[in-house]
SEKE-771611 format. One line per 3 residues: number of its first residue (from 0); their letters; for each residue z, x, y of N, C-alpha, C, O. Coordinates in steps of 0.2 Angstrom, whole numbers, plus 5000, padded with zeros to 4 digits. Each point is the difference from the previous one (the first is absolute). Layout:
N
NUM> a> Z:X:Y:Z:X:Y:Z:X:Y:Z:X:Y | ...
END
This chain:
308
0> mts> 5002:5004:4992:4999:4995:5008:4999:5007:5007:5003:5005:5000 | 4993:4992:5004:4998:5004:5005:5001:4999:5007:4996:4997:5003 | 5010:5004:5001:5003:4998:5007:4994:5002:5005:4996:5004:5000
3> gai> 5007:4990:5007:4995:5005:5006:4995:4994:5003:4996:4997:4997 | 5004:5004:5009:4994:4997:5004:4995:4998:4997:4998:5005:4997 | 4999:4991:5002:4992:4998:4998:4996:5000:5006:5002:4995:5004
6> lld> 4989:5009:4997:4999:4999:5003:4992:4995:5000:4995:5001:4997 | 5008:4994:5007:4995:4994:4998:4994:5001:5004:4994:5000:4997 | 5007:5001:5010:4995:4999:5004:5000:5005:5005:5005:5001:5003
9> ril> 4988:5003:5001:5003:5004:5005:4996:4998:5007:4994:5001:5001 | 5010:4997:5004:4994:4997:5003:5001:5004:5010:5005:5002:5002 | 4988:4998:5000:4998:5006:5005:4998:4995:5006:4996:4996:4999
12> ihg> 5010:5005:5008:4998:4999:5007:4997:5002:5001:5001:5006:4997 | 4992:4995:5007:4998:5004:5005:5001:5000:5006:4997:4995:5002 | 5007:5007:5002:4998:4999:5010:4996:5004:5000:4999:5006:4997
15> vlg> 4996:4988:5008:4992:5001:5000:5002:5005:5006:4995:5003:4998 | 5006:4999:5006:5000:5005:5005:5006:5003:5000:5005:4996:4998 | 4997:5010:5005:5005:5003:5002:4998:5009:5004:4995:5004:4999
18> lrf> 5010:4996:5006:4997:5005:5005:5008:5005:5000:5004:4996:4998 | 4997:5006:5003:5005:5006:5002:4998:5001:5008:4994:4999:5002 | 5010:5003:5003:4999:5005:5005:5003:5007:5002:5004:5002:4996
21> wde> 4995:5001:5007:5003:5006:5002:4999:5003:5005:4994:5001:5003 | 5014:5003:5000:4998:5004:5005:5002:5007:4999:5005:5003:4998 | 4986:4999:5007:5002:5009:4998:5005:5004:5003:5002:5006:4999
24> ate> 4999:4991:5006:5006:5004:5005:5007:5001:4995:5003:5005:4999 | 4997:4991:5000:5006:4999:4994:5000:4999:4993:5005:4999:4997 | 4989:5003:5001:4998:4999:4992:5005:4994:4999:5005:5002:5000
27> qmv> 4994:4995:5000:5005:4994:4997:4997:4993:5000:4998:4997:5005 | 5001:5000:4989:4997:4991:5002:5006:4997:5005:5006:5000:5001 | 4988:4995:5000:5001:4995:5009:4999:4994:4995:4996:5001:4995
30> dag> 5008:4991:5008:5002:4997:4996:5002:4992:5007:4998:4994:5002 | 5008:5010:5001:5004:4997:5001:4995:5002:5007:4996:5004:5001 | 5006:4989:5003:4994:4997:5007:4994:4999:4999:4998:4996:5005
33> lri> 4998:5006:4990:4994:4998:4999:4998:4995:4997:5002:4998:4995 | 4993:4997:5009:4998:4994:4998:4992:5001:4996:4995:5000:5004 | 5004:5000:4990:4994:5000:4997:4997:4994:5000:5005:4997:4999
36> aaa> 4987:4999:5001:4996:4996:4996:4994:5001:5000:4997:5005:5003 | 5002:4992:4993:4993:5000:4997:4998:4995:4998:5003:4996:4997 | 4989:5003:5004:4995:4995:5002:4993:5002:4996:4999:5006:4999
39> pag> 4998:4988:4997:4993:5003:4997:4996:4999:5009:5000:4997:5006 | 4996:5011:4989:4993:4999:5008:4997:4995:5002:4997:4997:4996 | 5005:5003:5011:4996:4991:5004:5005:4996:4995:4998:4995:4997
42> wtg> 5007:5005:5003:5007:4995:4997:5000:4997:5010:5001:5002:5005 | 4998:4991:4994:5002:4996:5006:5006:4996:5001:5002:4998:5005 | 5000:5002:4985:5008:4998:5000:5003:5004:5003:4998:5004:5003
45> pwv> 5012:4993:4996:5006:5005:5000:4999:5005:4996:4997:5000:4994 | 5005:5008:5009:4999:5003:4995:5008:4999:4998:5003:4995:5002 | 5000:5010:4993:5004:4998:4994:5003:5008:5000:4997:5006:4999
48> qgt> 5009:4993:5003:5006:5005:5001:5003:5005:4995:5004:4998:4996 | 4994:5009:5005:5004:5004:4994:5007:5000:5002:5004:4998:5005 | 4998:5004:4987:5009:5002:4999:5002:5006:4999:4995:5003:4997
51> anr> 5010:5000:5005:5000:5005:4998:5004:5001:4991:5004:4996:5000 | 4996:5007:4996:5005:5000:4996:5005:5005:5001:5001:5002:5006 | 5004:4999:4988:5005:5004:4999:4999:5010:5002:5004:5005:5000
54> sgv> 4988:4994:4999:4995:5007:4999:4998:4999:5006:4996:5006:5001 | 5004:4991:5004:5000:5003:5004:4991:4996:5002:4997:4998:5006 | 4999:5000:4987:4992:4997:5001:5000:4993:5002:5003:4995:4998
57> faf> 4995:5007:5006:4996:4991:5004:4996:4996:4992:4996:5003:4997 | 5005:4990:5002:4996:4998:4993:4997:4992:5005:5002:4997:5005 | 4993:5002:4992:4998:4995:5002:4998:4995:4994:4997:5004:4995
60> hrl> 5003:4989:5004:4999:4995:4995:4995:4997:5003:4998:5002:5006 | 5001:4995:4992:4994:4991:5000:4995:5004:5005:4996:4995:5002 | 5002:5007:5000:4994:5002:5004:4995:4998:4999:4996:5003:4996
63> pgl> 5002:4990:5009:4995:4997:5000:4996:5005:4996:5000:5006:5000 | 4994:4988:4995:4993:5006:4997:5004:5001:4993:4997:5004:4997 | 5007:4994:5002:5000:5006:4993:5006:4993:4993:5004:4995:4998
66> sst> 4994:5007:5002:5004:4996:4993:5007:4999:5002:5003:5005:5002 | 5001:4990:4997:5004:4996:5001:5007:5002:4995:5006:5000:5001 | 4990:5001:4994:5007:5006:4995:5003:5005:5000:4996:5005:5002
69> pfe> 5011:4995:4997:5000:5008:5000:4998:5005:4994:5001:5007:5000 | 4996:4989:4994:5001:5004:4995:4990:5005:5000:4999:5005:4997 | 4997:4992:5007:4995:5003:5001:4997:5003:5004:4998:4997:5005
72> kpd> 5003:5010:4992:4997:5007:5005:4993:4999:5006:4995:4997:4998 | 5006:5005:5007:4996:4999:5004:4994:5006:4999:5001:5006:4999 | 4992:4991:5001:4995:5005:4996:5000:5008:5008:4997:5005:4999
75> grr> 5005:4993:5007:4998:5004:5005:4996:5000:5006:5001:5003:5005 | 4993:4992:4993:4995:4998:5004:5002:4999:5005:4996:5003:5004 | 5009:4991:4999:5000:4997:5006:5002:5003:5004:5005:5003:4998
78> ayv> 4995:4998:5010:5001:5001:5004:5005:4997:5002:5001:4994:4998 | 5004:5010:5007:5005:4997:5004:5001:5003:5004:5002:5006:4999 | 4998:4991:5007:5001:5004:5006:5008:5001:5001:5001:4995:5003
81> vev> 5006:5008:4997:5002:5005:5001:5006:5000:5008:4998:5004:5004 | 5005:4993:4998:5001:5003:5006:5007:5003:5001:5004:4996:4996 | 4998:5009:5006:5008:5000:5002:5000:5002:5007:4996:5004:5003
84> rde> 5011:4994:4999:5004:5001:5007:5006:5000:4996:5002:4997:4995 | 5002:5008:5012:5005:5001:5000:5003:4998:5004:4997:5001:5006 | 5010:4995:4995:5004:4995:5002:5005:5005:5005:5002:4998:5005
87> ler> 4998:5007:4992:5005:5006:5004:4994:5003:5005:5003:5004:5003 | 4993:4996:4998:4996:5005:5005:4999:5007:4999:4999:5004:5005 | 5001:4998:4986:5001:5008:5000:4991:5001:4998:4996:5005:5000
90> fla> 5002:4989:4998:4993:5002:4997:4996:4995:5002:5002:4994:5001 | 4988:5009:5000:4994:4996:5001:5002:4997:4999:5006:5001:4997 | 4990:4991:5005:4998:4996:4994:4996:5002:4997:4998:5005:5002
93> frf> 5001:4994:4994:4991:5001:4998:4999:4995:4990:5004:4997:4996 | 4988:5006:5002:4999:4992:4997:4993:5004:4995:4996:5003:5003 | 5004:4995:4992:4996:5005:4996:4997:4993:4993:5002:4994:4999
96> tah> 4992:5010:4999:4999:4995:4995:5002:5002:4993:4999:5006:5000 | 5004:4991:4994:5003:5002:4995:4997:4994:4996:4998:4994:5002 | 5002:5010:4989:4998:4996:4994:5008:4996:4995:5005:5003:4998
99> aag> 4992:4991:5002:5008:5000:4995:4998:5003:4992:4995:4999:4997 | 5009:5003:5001:4997:5003:4993:5006:5001:4997:5001:5005:4996 | 5004:4991:5007:5008:4999:4997:5004:5006:4998:5003:5001:4995
102> qvm> 4996:5004:5011:5001:5005:4999:5006:5004:5007:4999:4997:5005 | 5003:5006:4995:5002:5004:5009:4997:5006:5003:5000:5006:4998 | 4997:4991:5007:4997:5007:5004:5005:5003:5003:5005:4999:5003
105> tsl> 4991:5008:4995:5005:5005:5002:4998:5004:5006:5003:5004:5002 | 4990:4994:4999:4995:5005:5003:4996:4996:5006:5004:4995:5003 | 4990:5004:5000:4996:4998:5002:4995:5001:4998:4995:5004:5001
108> esv> 5005:4992:4994:4995:5002:4995:4993:4997:5001:4995:5002:4996 | 5005:4995:5007:4992:4993:5004:4999:5006:5004:4994:5002:4998 | 5007:5002:5005:4999:5001:5007:4994:5006:4999:5003:5004:4996
111> aas> 4993:4997:5005:4996:5006:4999:5002:5006:5002:5000:5003:4995 | 5003:4999:5011:5001:5006:5000:5009:4999:5002:5002:4995:5004 | 5002:5010:4995:5008:4997:4999:5003:5007:5003:5003:5004:4996
114> plt> 4997:4996:5010:5002:5005:5001:5008:4999:5001:5003:4995:5003 | 5000:5010:4992:5007:4997:4999:5003:5008:5002:4997:5006:4999 | 5008:4993:5004:5004:5007:5001:5001:5007:4995:5000:4996:4995
117> ttg> 5001:5007:5003:5004:5004:4997:5004:5005:5000:4998:5005:4998 | 5007:4993:5006:5005:5003:5001:5009:4998:4997:5006:5002:5002 | 4992:4995:4994:5006:4999:4996:4999:5002:4993:4997:5004:4998
120> spl> 5008:4991:4998:4997:5005:4992:4996:4996:4998:4999:4995:5003 | 4997:5007:4991:4995:4998:4996:4999:4995:4997:4995:4998:4998 | 5013:4998:5003:5000:4991:4997:4997:5000:5005:4995:4998:4998
123> arn> 5005:5002:5008:5002:4995:5008:4990:4998:4998:4998:4994:5002 | 4999:5009:4996:4993:4998:5003:4999:4994:4997:4997:4996:5002 | 5007:5004:4991:4996:4992:4999:5009:4996:4998:5001:4996:4995
126> agi> 5003:5006:5009:5006:4998:4999:4999:4991:5002:5002:4994:4997 | 4995:5007:5009:4999:4993:5002:4993:4997:5005:4996:5003:4998 | 5003:4994:5006:4994:4999:5003:5005:5002:5006:5006:4998:5000
129> plf> 4991:5006:5004:5001:5003:5006:5003:4996:5009:4997:4995:5003 | 5008:5007:5000:5000:4995:5004:5000:5004:5007:5004:5004:5001 | 4993:4995:5004:5001:5005:5006:5003:4998:5006:4999:4994:5002
132> nta> 5004:5010:5002:5005:5000:5003:4997:4996:5009:4994:5000:5001 | 5012:4998:5004:4996:4996:5003:5002:5004:5006:5003:5005:5000 | 4995:4994:5005:5004:5004:5006:5009:5002:5002:5003:5005:5002
135> arp> 5000:4986:4996:5006:5002:5003:5003:4999:4993:5005:4996:4999 | 4992:5007:4996:5006:5002:4995:5003:5006:5001:4997:5005:5000 | 5011:4994:5002:5006:5004:4996:4998:5006:4997:4996:4999:4995
138> ipa> 5006:5007:5006:4998:5008:4997:5003:5000:4996:5006:5001:5003 | 4995:4999:4990:5008:5002:4995:5001:5008:5003:4997:5004:5003 | 5010:4995:4995:5001:5006:5003:4997:5008:4996:4999:5000:4994
141> gma> 5000:5005:5011:4998:5006:4996:4993:5000:4997:4999:5003:4995 | 4996:4992:5008:4992:5000:5000:4998:5002:5004:5003:5003:5005 | 4990:4998:4994:4997:5003:5006:4997:4992:5004:5003:4995:5000
144> vir> 4992:5005:5002:4996:4995:5006:4994:5003:5003:5000:5005:5004 | 4997:4992:4995:4992:5003:5002:4997:4991:5003:4999:4995:4996 | 5000:5006:5011:4997:4994:5002:4995:5003:5004:4999:5006:5002
147> ael> 4995:4989:5000:4993:4998:5001:4999:4997:5005:5004:4995:5000 | 4993:5004:5004:4994:4994:5001:4993:4999:5002:4997:5001:5005 | 5001:4997:4991:4991:5003:4997:4997:4989:5005:5001:4994:5000
150> hda> 4995:5013:5002:4995:4995:5004:4993:5003:4999:4997:5005:4999 | 5000:4986:5003:4992:5002:4997:4997:5002:5004:5000:4997:5005 | 4996:5008:4994:4995:5008:5003:4993:4994:5001:4995:5001:5003
153> tsp> 5006:4994:4993:4991:4996:5003:5001:4997:5005:4994:4997:5002 | 5013:5000:5001:4999:4993:5003:4998:5005:5010:5001:5006:5002 | 4997:4989:5002:4997:4997:5006:5008:5005:5004:4998:5005:5004
156> epe> 5007:4994:4995:5007:5002:5001:5005:5002:4995:5005:4997:4998 | 4993:5009:4999:5004:5001:4994:5006:5000:5000:5003:4997:4996 | 5000:5006:5009:5006:5003:5005:5006:4993:5001:5005:4999:5001
159> rtp> 4989:4997:4997:5004:4991:5002:4999:4996:4993:5002:4994:4998 | 4995:5010:4999:5000:4996:4990:4998:5005:4995:4996:5004:4998 | 5011:4992:5000:5005:5002:4994:4994:5000:4994:4995:4996:5000
162> apf> 5006:5007:4995:4995:5000:4991:5007:4996:4999:5006:5002:5002 | 4991:4991:4996:5009:5000:4996:4996:5001:4993:4994:5001:5000 | 5013:5000:4994:4999:5000:4993:4997:5009:5000:4997:5002:4994
165> arl> 5003:5002:5010:4996:5006:4999:5003:5003:4992:5004:4996:4997 | 4994:5008:5001:5004:5003:4995:5001:5008:5003:4996:5004:5001 | 5012:4996:4998:5000:5011:5003:5005:5001:4995:5005:4997:4997
168> tvd> 4992:5011:5002:5000:5003:4994:5002:5005:5004:4997:5002:5004 | 5011:5001:4993:5002:5006:5004:5000:5006:4992:5004:4999:4995 | 4992:5006:5005:5002:5007:4998:5006:5006:5002:5001:5003:5005
171> ipg> 5001:4997:4991:5007:5006:5002:4999:5007:4996:5003:5001:4995 | 4993:5004:5006:5000:5005:4996:5006:5004:4999:5004:5002:5005 | 4997:5000:4987:5007:5001:4998:5002:5008:5002:4995:5004:5001
174> vdg> 5010:4998:5000:5000:5005:5004:5007:5005:4995:5006:4997:5000 | 4994:5008:4995:5004:5005:4997:4997:4996:4991:5002:4997:4995 | 4992:5004:5007:5001:4996:4990:5003:4993:5002:5003:4997:4997
177> apd> 4996:5001:5007:4999:4990:4998:4996:4999:5001:4996:5003:5002 | 5008:4988:4993:4990:4996:4999:4998:4998:5007:5003:4998:5005 | 4990:5002:4995:5000:4997:5005:5003:4994:5000:5002:4998:4995
180> msa> 4999:4996:5011:5000:4992:5002:4994:4999:5003:4996:5004:5003 | 5004:4987:4993:4995:4996:5004:5005:4994:5003:5006:5000:5000 | 4990:4997:5002:5003:4991:5003:4998:4995:5003:5001:5000:5006
183> tgl> 4996:4996:4992:4995:4993:5002:5004:4996:5002:5005:4999:4996 | 4993:4999:5011:5005:4997:5004:4994:4993:5004:4996:5002:5004 | 5006:4990:4995:4995:4996:5004:5001:4999:5006:5005:4997:4999
186> ade> 4994:5001:5010:4998:4998:5004:5001:4994:5000:4996:4997:4996 | 5008:5000:5009:5000:4994:4999:4994:4995:5006:4995:5003:5003 | 5007:4992:4998:4993:4996:5004:4999:5003:5005:4994:5000:5003
189> rgr> 5014:5005:5002:4998:5005:5004:4999:5004:5002:5000:5002:5006 | 4998:5002:4990:4997:5005:4996:5006:5008:4998:4999:5006:4999 | 5008:4990:5003:5005:5005:4998:5001:5001:4991:5001:4996:4995
192> ati> 4999:5009:5005:5001:5003:4992:5008:5004:5002:5001:5003:5006 | 5002:4995:4990:5007:5005:4997:4999:5002:4992:5001:4997:4995 | 4998:5008:5006:5003:5005:4991:5008:5001:5001:5003:5001:5005
195> ilp> 4999:5000:4989:5008:5000:4997:5000:5005:4996:4998:4997:4995 | 5003:5010:5003:5000:5005:4994:5004:5002:5002:5002:5000:5005 | 5001:5005:4989:5005:5005:4999:4998:5006:5006:4994:5002:5001
198> hpa> 5011:5000:5000:4996:5007:5003:4999:5006:4998:5005:5002:4997 | 4989:5001:5003:4998:5006:4996:5005:5005:4999:5005:5000:5003 | 4994:5005:4990:5005:5007:4998:4999:5001:5005:4994:4999:5003
201> pae> 5013:5004:5000:5002:5005:5006:4995:5008:4999:5000:5002:4994 | 4997:5002:5011:4998:5005:4999:5007:5005:5000:5005:4997:5003 | 4996:5010:4993:5006:5005:5001:5005:4997:5000:5004:5001:5004
204> vpl> 4998:4994:4990:5006:4999:5001:5005:5003:4993:5000:4995:4996 | 5003:5010:5003:5003:5005:4996:5001:4997:4993:5002:4995:4998 | 4996:5012:5000:5001:4995:4993:5004:5006:4996:5000:5006:5002
207> gsp> 5005:4991:4992:5004:5004:4996:5008:5001:5003:5003:4996:5002 | 4999:5010:4997:5007:5002:5002:5000:5003:5008:4995:5004:5002 | 5011:4995:5000:5003:5004:5006:4994:5005:4998:4994:4998:5002
210> lts> 5006:5008:4996:5000:5006:5000:4992:5004:4998:4997:5005:5000 | 5001:4988:4999:4992:5000:4999:4995:4995:5005:4994:4999:4999 | 5011:4998:5006:4996:4996:5005:4999:5004:5005:5003:5005:5001
213> psa> 4990:4993:5004:5001:5000:5005:5006:5002:5005:5006:4999:4999 | 4990:5006:5005:5007:4998:5007:4999:4992:5003:4995:4996:4999 | 5011:5002:5006:4999:4995:5005:4991:5001:5003:4995:4997:4999
216> sdt> 5006:5009:5004:4997:4999:5005:4988:5003:4995:4995:5004:5001 | 5007:4994:4995:4995:5000:4997:5000:4993:4997:4999:5002:4995 | 5002:4993:5005:4997:4992:5000:5001:4997:5006:5003:5001:5005
219> ipl> 4994:4994:4991:5000:4995:5007:5005:4994:4999:5002:4997:4994 | 5000:5002:5011:5007:4994:4999:4995:4992:4997:4993:5000:5000 | 5010:4996:4996:4997:4996:4998:4996:4994:5006:4995:4997:5001
222> saq> 5011:5003:5004:4998:4997:5009:4997:5002:5003:4999:4998:5005 | 4995:5008:4993:4996:5003:5004:4995:5003:4996:4997:5005:5000 | 5003:4987:4992:4992:5003:4998:4995:4996:5003:5000:4995:5004
225> twp> 4996:5007:4993:4993:4997:5002:4994:5000:4995:5000:5005:4997 | 4994:4990:5001:4998:5000:4995:4993:4998:5003:4999:4994:5001 | 4994:5011:5001:4991:4997:5000:4998:4992:4996:5001:4998:4994
228> vll> 4998:4999:5010:4999:4994:4998:4993:4998:5005:5000:5000:5006 | 4993:4999:4988:4993:4996:5002:5003:4995:4996:5003:5000:4995 | 4993:4995:5010:5000:4994:4998:4990:4998:5001:4996:5003:5003
231> sag> 5002:4990:4992:4998:4997:5000:4996:4994:4999:5005:4995:5000 | 4991:5003:5000:5001:4993:5002:4995:4995:4994:4996:5004:4996 | 5004:4989:5004:4997:4996:4997:4999:4994:5004:5005:4998:5001
234> yai> 4989:4998:5002:5000:4993:5002:4993:4996:5000:4994:5003:5002 | 5007:4993:4997:4996:4992:4999:5001:4996:5004:5006:4997:5000 | 4990:5001:5002:5000:4995:5007:4998:4994:4996:4996:4998:4996
237> tde> 5011:4997:5006:5003:4994:4995:4998:4993:5005:5001:4999:5006 | 4996:4998:4991:4999:4993:5003:5005:4995:5001:5000:4997:5005 | 5006:5005:4990:5005:4999:5004:5006:5004:5002:5006:4999:4998
240> pea> 4993:5004:5006:5005:5003:5001:5010:4998:5001:5005:5003:4998 | 4995:4992:5004:5005:4996:4996:5004:5002:4995:4997:5001:4995 | 5011:5000:5005:5004:5001:4993:5000:4993:4997:4999:4995:5003
243> pmd> 5001:5005:4992:5000:5007:4996:4995:5005:4996:4999:4998:4994 | 4999:5006:5008:4995:5003:4996:4995:4998:4995:5001:4995:4997 | 4994:5009:5001:4998:4999:4996:4997:5006:4992:4995:5000:4997
246> ldv> 5010:5003:5003:4999:5005:4995:4996:5005:4997:5000:5006:4999 | 4997:4986:5000:4993:5002:4992:4995:4999:5009:4994:4999:4999 | 5006:5002:5006:4996:5002:5005:5001:5008:5002:4995:5004:5000
249> vls> 5013:4997:5001:5002:5006:5005:5000:5006:4995:4998:5005:5002 | 5004:4995:4991:5002:5004:4997:4995:5004:4998:4999:5006:5000 | 4996:4989:4998:4992:5002:4999:4998:5004:5002:4998:5005:4998
252> apa> 5002:4993:5009:4995:5004:5006:5000:5008:4998:5004:5002:4997 | 4991:5002:5006:4999:5009:4999:5005:5002:5004:5005:4996:5000 | 4995:5008:5002:5002:5006:5002:4998:4998:5008:4995:4997:4999
255> adl> 5006:5004:5006:4998:4998:5007:4999:5007:5005:5004:5005:4998 | 4993:4996:5005:5000:5005:5006:5006:4999:5005:5002:4994:5003 | 5001:5010:4998:5006:4999:5003:4996:5004:5009:5000:5006:5002
258> ati> 4997:4990:5002:4996:5002:5005:5005:5003:5006:4999:5006:5001 | 5005:4992:5001:5004:5005:5004:5008:5002:5001:4998:5005:4999 | 5007:4995:5002:5004:5001:5003:5003:4998:5006:4999:5003:5005
261> aag> 5006:4992:4995:5000:4999:5010:4996:4999:5005:4998:4994:5001 | 5000:5012:5002:4991:5002:5004:4999:5005:4998:4995:5003:5003 | 5006:5001:4990:5000:5005:5001:4994:5002:4994:5004:5002:4996
264> pfa> 4990:4999:5001:4997:5002:4993:5006:5003:4996:5006:5003:5000 | 4989:4994:4993:5004:4999:4995:4998:5005:4998:4993:5000:5000 | 5010:5008:4996:4999:5003:4996:5001:4999:4995:5004:4995:5001
267> asl> 4996:5006:4993:5001:4998:4991:5002:5004:4997:5001:5000:4994 | 5003:5009:5012:5002:5004:4998:5008:5000:5002:5005:5003:4998 | 4994:4993:5007:5006:4999:5003:5006:4997:5000:5000:4994:5002
270> pft> 5007:5008:4995:5004:4998:4998:5006:4996:5003:5004:5004:5003 | 4998:4990:4997:5007:4999:5003:5007:5004:4998:5000:5004:4995 | 5005:4995:5007:5006:5003:4998:5005:4992:4999:5000:4995:5002
273> lay> 5004:5009:4993:5006:4995:4997:5003:5005:5003:4999:5006:4999 | 5007:4992:5005:5008:5004:4998:5006:4996:4997:4998:4994:4999 | 5004:5007:5000:5005:4997:4994:5007:4998:5004:5004:5003:5003
276> glg> 4995:4988:4996:5004:4997:5004:4998:4998:5007:5003:4996:5004 | 4991:5007:4997:4995:4996:5007:4993:4992:4998:4997:4996:5003 | 5001:5008:4989:4992:4997:5001:4995:5005:5003:5002:5006:5001
279> lve> 4991:4993:5001:4994:5002:5002:5004:5004:5007:5003:4997:5003 | 4997:5007:4998:5002:5005:5008:4996:5002:5004:4995:5003:4997 | 5004:4996:5009:4997:5006:5003:5004:5006:5005:5006:5000:5001
282> eea> 4988:5007:5003:5008:5001:5002:5000:5000:5006:4995:5000:5003 | 5010:4998:5002:5000:4997:5006:5001:5008:5005:5004:5004:5001 | 4986:4994:5002:5002:5007:5003:5003:5001:5006:5000:5006:5002
285> tap> 5002:4989:5002:5005:5001:5004:5007:5004:5000:5002:5004:5004 | 5002:4993:4989:5004:5007:4999:5001:5002:5003:4996:5001:5005 | 5010:5003:4997:5000:5006:5000:5002:5006:4997:5000:5006:5002
288> tpr> 5000:4991:4991:5003:5003:4996:4997:4997:4992:5003:4995:4998 | 4989:5006:4996:4996:4996:4998:5006:4997:4994:5005:5002:4996 | 4994:4992:5005:5002:4993:4999:4996:4995:4995:4994:4999:5003
291> wvp> 5006:4998:4991:5000:4996:4996:4998:4992:5005:5002:5001:5006 | 4995:4993:4991:5003:4994:5004:4997:4994:4997:4994:4999:4999 | 5007:4999:4999:4996:4995:4995:4990:4997:5002:4998:5002:5006
294> stp> 5000:4995:4992:4992:4998:5001:4998:4995:4996:5000:5001:4994 | 4997:4994:5009:4996:4996:4996:4994:5002:5004:4998:5001:5006 | 4998:5000:4987:4992:5001:5002:4993:4995:5001:4997:4997:4996
297> vly> 5003:5003:5008:4994:4994:5001:4993:5003:4996:4998:5006:5000 | 5000:4990:4997:4995:5000:4994:4993:4998:5003:4999:4994:4999 | 4996:5009:5003:4994:4995:4995:4997:5001:4996:4999:5006:4998
300> vrp> 4999:4988:4999:4995:5000:4995:4994:4997:4996:5001:4994:4999 | 4994:5010:5000:4996:4995:5000:4999:4994:4995:5004:5002:4995 | 4995:4994:5004:4999:4997:4993:4996:5004:4994:4996:5005:5000
303> svs> 5005:4991:4996:4999:5004:4994:4994:4994:4996:5001:4994:4999 | 4993:5013:5000:4995:4999:4998:4999:4999:4992:5003:5004:4996 | 4994:4991:5001:5000:5001:4992:4995:5005:4998:4994:4999:5003
306> pp> 5007:5006:4992:4994:5003:4995:4994:4998:4998:5001:4996:4995 | 4992:5005:5008:4997:4994:4996:5001:5000:4993:4998:4996:4997
END
């Protein structure tokens, strides 16, 4: 005689669509404060609100156009527009296209070219759909911030015409053998881009025991550390310059030309300077002794042109 439970049947219940969101700055999943809604492309009826589960995944059930039974897995053919808004105003509002396939989306796989940041851990690239900072987001302690204003260089009045939802990419060469850093942010509807990232590795930091460390005069204090920064951009003129932006358009735009910086011509080899605790800086010419002051460069960018 045998004892124990007898398995009579196994029932699989499929969630038709799951989405996980990721903050590249803090390398954490985000669910608090987010409001996520989805609807079929071209849908004129009410949208379905996603609900975050204990794992931070926003799940959707009973999406229009799919089977009403939870026992049938969707085939991934039906396209849905997903709209993301942050009630705490930390992240920009955006929308993108996803396909319901009964799985959790952890990257923008439906976007042709997704330039995600590579400053975080190796898992960060596929840890979740990236969120993009607003200009008003508080800067986490110990993090670096790079701000810029992007304007449309092809406008009759470029100094008064922002480049809404332009893509700004930051590249910081590594020093003393440290890896290069790269991060990407998006401008808001007013052309303001804010990129938050860890400070790069400092140069000439003493290693080893005091007996083998360089003298204090040979090192650079952390508060005085600076790094060269190269900026590049991508910009696609959109018919809907108001939020939420369409990531399917914004992120798939090829790299564009930075035509000018403020009133001067742009040189591709010209680096900006990132200073510890100050962000992008410029040297104050009128100061009696050389010193850095925070700077928010104005960049004029030409719209991207897709290759033939």
